[in-house]
C-alpha positions as CSV (number, residue, x, y, z in Angstrom):
1,X,0.9,41.1,-30.1
2,X,1.5,37.4,-30.4
3,X,0.5,35.2,-27.5
4,X,4.0,33.7,-27.7
5,X,5.6,37.1,-27.2
6,X,3.6,37.7,-24.0
7,X,4.6,34.2,-22.8
8,X,8.2,34.9,-23.5
9,X,8.2,38.1,-21.6
10,X,6.6,36.3,-18.6
11,X,9.1,33.4,-18.9
12,X,12.1,35.7,-18.8
13,X,10.8,37.6,-15.9
14,X,9.9,34.5,-13.9
15,X,12.8,32.3,-15.1
16,X,16.0,34.5,-15.5
17,X,18.0,31.4,-16.4
18,X,15.6,30.2,-19.1
19,X,17.1,27.5,-21.4
20,X,18.7,29.0,-24.5
21,X,17.0,26.3,-26.6
22,X,13.5,27.3,-25.3
23,X,14.3,30.9,-25.8
24,X,15.6,30.3,-29.4
25,X,12.3,28.4,-30.2
26,X,10.2,31.4,-29.1
27,X,12.5,33.9,-30.9
28,X,12.2,31.9,-34.1
29,X,8.4,31.7,-33.9
30,X,8.1,35.4,-33.2
31,X,10.6,36.2,-36.0
32,X,8.4,34.3,-38.5
33,X,4.9,35.4,-37.4
34,X,5.4,38.6,-35.4
35,X,5.0,42.3,-36.3
36,X,6.2,45.7,-35.1
37,X,4.3,45.4,-31.8
38,X,6.1,42.2,-30.9
39,X,9.5,43.8,-31.9
40,X,8.8,46.9,-29.7
41,X,7.8,44.8,-26.7
42,X,10.9,42.6,-27.0
43,X,13.3,45.5,-27.4
44,X,11.9,47.0,-24.2
45,X,12.5,43.6,-22.5
46,X,16.1,43.6,-24.0
47,X,16.8,47.0,-22.4
48,X,16.3,45.5,-19.0
49,X,19.6,43.5,-19.3
50,X,21.4,44.4,-22.6
51,X,24.6,42.6,-21.5
52,X,22.9,39.3,-20.8
53,X,23.2,36.8,-23.7
54,X,19.6,35.7,-23.3
55,X,18.3,39.2,-23.7
56,X,20.7,39.7,-26.7
57,X,18.9,36.7,-28.4
58,X,15.7,38.9,-28.4
59,X,17.3,41.2,-30.9
60,X,16.7,38.7,-33.7
61,X,12.9,39.0,-33.7
62,X,13.3,42.7,-33.0
63,X,15.4,43.0,-36.2
64,X,13.0,40.9,-38.4
65,X,9.8,42.4,-37.2
66,X,10.8,46.0,-36.5
67,X,10.6,49.1,-38.7
68,X,12.5,52.4,-39.2
69,X,10.5,54.1,-36.4
70,X,11.7,51.4,-34.0
71,X,15.2,51.7,-35.5
72,X,15.2,55.3,-34.3
73,X,14.2,54.2,-30.8
74,X,17.0,51.6,-30.8
75,X,19.4,54.4,-31.9
76,X,18.3,56.6,-29.0
77,X,18.9,53.9,-26.4
78,X,22.1,52.4,-27.9
79,X,24.4,55.1,-29.0
80,X,26.4,57.9,-27.4
81,X,28.6,60.3,-29.4
82,X,27.9,58.3,-32.6
83,X,29.3,55.1,-31.0
84,X,27.7,52.1,-29.4
85,X,27.4,52.5,-25.7
86,X,29.7,50.2,-23.8
87,X,26.9,48.0,-22.4
88,X,25.3,47.5,-25.8
89,X,26.1,44.4,-27.9
90,X,27.5,44.6,-31.4
91,X,24.4,42.9,-32.7
92,X,22.7,46.3,-32.6
93,X,24.7,47.2,-35.7
94,X,23.3,44.2,-37.7
95,X,19.8,45.0,-36.4
96,X,20.0,48.6,-37.7
97,X,21.5,47.6,-41.0
98,X,18.8,45.0,-41.6
99,X,16.2,47.6,-40.9
100,X,17.8,49.9,-43.5
101,X,18.9,52.6,-40.9
102,X,21.8,54.5,-42.5
103,X,22.8,57.0,-39.9
104,X,25.9,55.1,-38.7
105,X,27.5,54.0,-41.9
106,X,30.7,55.9,-41.1
107,X,31.0,54.2,-37.7
108,X,30.2,50.8,-39.2
109,X,33.0,51.1,-41.7
110,X,35.3,52.1,-38.9
111,X,34.3,49.0,-37.0
112,X,35.4,46.6,-39.7
113,X,39.1,46.8,-39.0
114,X,38.7,46.7,-35.2
115,X,40.1,43.8,-33.2
116,X,36.7,42.9,-31.8
117,X,35.6,40.0,-34.0
118,X,31.9,40.4,-33.2
119,X,31.9,44.2,-33.8
120,X,33.6,43.7,-37.1
121,X,31.3,40.9,-38.2
122,X,28.1,42.8,-37.3
123,X,29.3,45.9,-39.0
124,X,29.9,44.0,-42.2
125,X,26.5,42.2,-42.0
126,X,24.9,45.6,-41.5
127,X,26.7,47.3,-44.4
128,X,25.6,44.5,-46.7
129,X,22.1,45.9,-46.4
130,X,22.9,49.6,-46.8
131,X,23.7,51.9,-49.8
132,X,27.3,53.1,-49.8
133,X,28.7,56.2,-51.5
134,X,32.0,56.4,-53.5
135,X,33.9,57.4,-50.4
136,X,32.9,54.3,-48.5
137,X,33.4,52.1,-51.6
138,X,37.0,53.4,-52.0
139,X,37.7,52.8,-48.3
140,X,36.4,49.2,-48.4
141,X,38.5,48.6,-51.6
142,X,41.6,49.9,-49.8
143,X,40.9,47.8,-46.7
144,X,40.4,44.7,-49.0
145,X,43.7,45.2,-50.8
146,X,45.5,45.8,-47.6
147,X,44.7,42.4,-46.2
148,X,44.2,40.4,-49.5
149,X,46.1,37.1,-49.4
150,X,46.7,37.1,-45.7
151,X,45.7,33.9,-43.8
152,X,44.0,35.9,-41.1
153,X,42.0,39.2,-41.6
154,X,38.7,40.8,-40.7
155,X,36.7,37.7,-41.5
156,X,33.6,39.3,-43.0
157,X,35.3,42.1,-44.9
158,X,35.3,40.0,-48.2
159,X,31.5,39.7,-47.9
160,X,31.4,43.4,-48.9
161,X,33.3,42.8,-52.2
162,X,30.1,43.3,-54.2
163,X,29.9,46.9,-52.8
164,X,33.0,48.0,-54.6
165,X,33.6,45.5,-57.4
166,X,31.8,43.2,-59.9
167,X,32.0,39.4,-60.2
168,X,35.3,39.7,-61.9
169,X,36.7,39.7,-58.4
170,X,35.5,36.1,-57.7
171,X,38.7,34.4,-59.0
172,X,40.7,36.5,-56.6
173,X,38.3,35.5,-53.7
174,X,38.7,31.9,-54.7
175,X,42.5,32.1,-54.7
176,X,42.4,33.9,-51.3
177,X,40.2,31.2,-49.9
178,X,42.6,28.5,-50.9
179,X,45.3,30.2,-48.7
180,X,43.2,31.6,-45.9
181,X,42.7,29.8,-42.6
182,X,39.5,27.9,-42.5
183,X,38.8,29.7,-39.3
184,X,38.5,32.8,-41.4
185,X,36.7,31.9,-44.6
186,X,33.1,32.6,-43.9
187,X,33.3,36.1,-45.4
188,X,35.0,34.8,-48.5
189,X,32.1,32.4,-49.0
190,X,29.6,35.1,-48.5
191,X,31.6,37.5,-50.8
192,X,31.3,35.0,-53.6
193,X,27.6,34.2,-52.9
194,X,26.7,37.9,-52.8
195,X,27.2,38.1,-56.6
196,X,24.0,36.1,-56.9
197,X,22.8,33.2,-58.9
198,X,25.6,33.3,-61.4
199,X,27.9,31.9,-58.7
200,X,25.7,28.9,-58.0
201,X,28.2,26.4,-59.6
202,X,31.1,28.1,-57.9
203,X,29.5,27.8,-54.4
204,X,28.7,24.1,-55.1
205,X,32.3,23.4,-55.9
206,X,33.4,25.1,-52.6
207,X,31.0,22.9,-50.7
208,X,32.4,19.8,-52.4
209,X,36.0,21.0,-51.7
210,X,37.3,19.4,-48.5
211,X,39.9,22.1,-48.1
212,X,37.3,24.7,-47.3
213,X,35.9,22.6,-44.4
214,X,32.3,23.7,-44.8
215,X,30.8,21.1,-42.5
216,X,29.4,21.2,-39.0
217,X,32.5,19.7,-37.2
218,X,34.7,22.3,-38.9
219,X,34.9,26.0,-38.0
220,X,31.2,26.8,-38.2
221,X,31.5,28.1,-41.7
222,X,28.8,25.6,-42.8
223,X,26.2,27.9,-41.4
224,X,27.4,30.7,-43.6
225,X,27.7,28.3,-46.5
226,X,24.0,27.4,-46.0
227,X,23.1,31.1,-46.2
228,X,25.3,31.4,-49.3
229,X,23.2,28.6,-50.9
230,X,20.2,30.8,-50.5
231,X,21.9,33.8,-52.0
232,X,22.8,32.0,-55.2
233,X,19.7,29.8,-55.3
234,X,21.6,26.6,-55.1
235,X,19.1,23.8,-54.4
236,X,19.3,20.7,-52.3
237,X,17.9,18.8,-55.2
238,X,21.1,19.7,-57.2
239,X,23.4,18.5,-54.4
240,X,21.4,15.3,-54.0
241,X,21.6,14.5,-57.7
242,X,25.3,15.2,-57.7
243,X,25.9,12.6,-55.0
244,X,23.7,10.1,-56.8
245,X,25.8,10.6,-59.9
246,X,29.0,10.0,-57.9
247,X,27.6,6.7,-56.4
248,X,26.3,4.5,-59.3
249,X,25.0,1.1,-58.2
250,X,25.4,-0.7,-61.5
251,X,28.3,-3.2,-61.0
252,X,29.9,-2.5,-64.4
253,X,30.1,1.2,-63.6
254,X,31.6,0.7,-60.2
255,X,34.2,-1.6,-61.8
256,X,35.1,0.7,-64.6
257,X,35.1,4.1,-62.8
258,X,37.4,5.1,-60.1
259,X,35.5,6.5,-57.2
260,X,37.1,8.9,-54.7
261,X,35.6,7.4,-51.6
262,X,36.9,10.2,-49.3
263,X,35.4,12.8,-51.5
264,X,32.0,11.0,-51.6
265,X,32.1,10.7,-47.8
266,X,32.9,14.4,-47.6
267,X,29.9,15.3,-49.9
268,X,27.6,13.1,-47.8
269,X,28.8,14.8,-44.6
270,X,28.3,18.3,-46.2
271,X,24.8,17.4,-47.4
272,X,23.8,16.0,-44.0
273,X,25.0,19.1,-42.1
274,X,23.3,21.5,-44.6
275,X,20.0,19.6,-44.4
276,X,20.2,19.7,-40.7
277,X,20.2,23.5,-40.9
278,X,17.2,23.5,-43.2
279,X,15.3,21.2,-40.8
280,X,16.2,23.6,-37.9
281,X,14.6,26.4,-40.1
282,X,17.7,28.6,-39.7
283,X,16.8,32.1,-40.7
284,X,18.9,34.2,-43.0
285,X,20.7,37.2,-41.6
286,X,20.0,39.0,-44.8
287,X,16.7,40.8,-45.5
288,X,17.3,40.7,-49.3
289,X,17.6,36.9,-49.5
290,X,14.6,34.7,-50.3
291,X,16.3,31.4,-51.2
292,X,15.0,28.3,-53.0
293,X,11.7,27.0,-51.5
294,X,12.0,23.2,-51.6
295,X,9.4,20.8,-50.5
296,X,10.7,18.4,-47.9
297,X,8.5,15.6,-49.2
298,X,10.2,15.8,-52.6
299,X,13.7,15.9,-51.1
300,X,12.8,12.9,-48.8
301,X,11.5,10.9,-51.8
302,X,14.6,11.7,-53.8
303,X,16.9,10.6,-51.0
304,X,15.2,7.8,-49.1
305,X,12.6,6.1,-51.5
306,X,13.6,3.2,-53.8
307,X,13.0,4.1,-57.4
308,X,12.1,0.4,-58.1
309,X,11.3,-2.7,-56.0
310,X,14.4,-4.5,-57.4
311,X,17.2,-2.5,-55.8
312,X,17.8,-0.2,-52.8
313,X,19.1,2.9,-54.6
314,X,18.2,5.2,-51.8
315,X,20.9,7.1,-50.0
316,X,21.0,4.4,-47.3
317,X,21.4,1.7,-49.9
318,X,24.2,3.6,-51.6
319,X,26.0,4.3,-48.3
320,X,25.7,0.6,-47.4
321,X,27.0,-0.5,-50.8
322,X,30.0,1.9,-50.8
323,X,31.0,2.1,-47.2
324,X,29.4,-0.9,-45.4
325,X,26.4,-1.2,-43.1
326,X,28.5,-0.4,-40.0
327,X,29.9,3.0,-41.3
328,X,29.0,6.1,-39.2
329,X,27.3,7.6,-42.2
330,X,24.5,4.9,-41.9
331,X,23.5,6.1,-38.5
332,X,23.8,9.8,-39.5
333,X,21.4,9.3,-42.4
334,X,19.0,7.1,-40.4
335,X,18.7,10.0,-38.0
336,X,18.3,12.4,-40.8
337,X,15.6,10.2,-42.3
338,X,13.7,10.4,-39.0
339,X,14.2,14.2,-38.8
340,X,12.9,14.7,-42.3
341,X,9.8,12.6,-41.6
342,X,9.1,14.8,-38.6
343,X,9.8,17.9,-40.7
344,X,7.3,16.8,-43.4
345,X,4.6,16.5,-40.7
346,X,5.4,20.0,-39.5
347,X,5.3,21.3,-43.0
348,X,1.9,19.8,-43.7
349,X,0.6,21.0,-40.3
350,X,1.8,24.5,-41.0
351,X,0.2,24.5,-44.5
352,X,-3.1,23.4,-42.9
353,X,-3.0,26.1,-40.2
354,X,-2.3,28.8,-42.8
355,X,-5.3,27.6,-44.8
356,X,-7.7,27.7,-41.9
């Protein structure tokens, strides 16, 4: 068992009101480096107060480090008459799906159309990991068609589109997303991304479309968009080069080309918020997703280094040229610059520790 797991158990026993930020840091560390023993110990700790949100946070490392034997134990403690016990959080469904535990597929499908948003979401996330038979596929297809085109619907139902249809459904998902409430588009984004690398360009266009509001001050869908990037292998390098193409510094190009300043500002906001998630090392909720492994040093160089000594063509130089030195984007990217420098140090330190 990791020393950090033992420390976390002690902390939660001695400090019941432990800061969520500290708890999250421990959970992320254990999720990355822990094993089955850590997962079992944290599930036992979770059972002490399953209705407390701090204890619910423990389920993330349980999910990532556990195995099918632990999934059976989770089942034993969490279900009654083939339904979640009242005191158990819906996160349990996601945990079991991630682990590949198929016993409750029928119940999970039932949960999708329930009015409880969390229960519906976690059921959908679980089912994304599990094999479904024709009966379940037909039911999902029927549920999809029943709500298709509505502005509000079970938000994560469209994420299961790949379970009952091929990528020919993507144009319908896009059309739905144009009409759907931005409070309810995370599942549509995931549904498109679930078709894999062939939807990389489609997802990039969604990120660049202000109407989808895939930024941090929107509806929270930026987190799911970041996960979608990993599902389609869309790289930050590609996003960075896109923005550079949109912000030429040569005077003649700026005079001859019309630049949509609001769109450029939107793209810069999106890139900032997505990189912020990368720097926070947000973990994917999907076991089957690897994502693009991009070196922070290379991204930093591409964004913040001058390519020549004659002109500041870094992102800060471009922002200053297009928006002025007092624009809020300047401060946002100065802070991002600092965070990336700190992230580079942590990357190098981690590589060194793994070699020792």
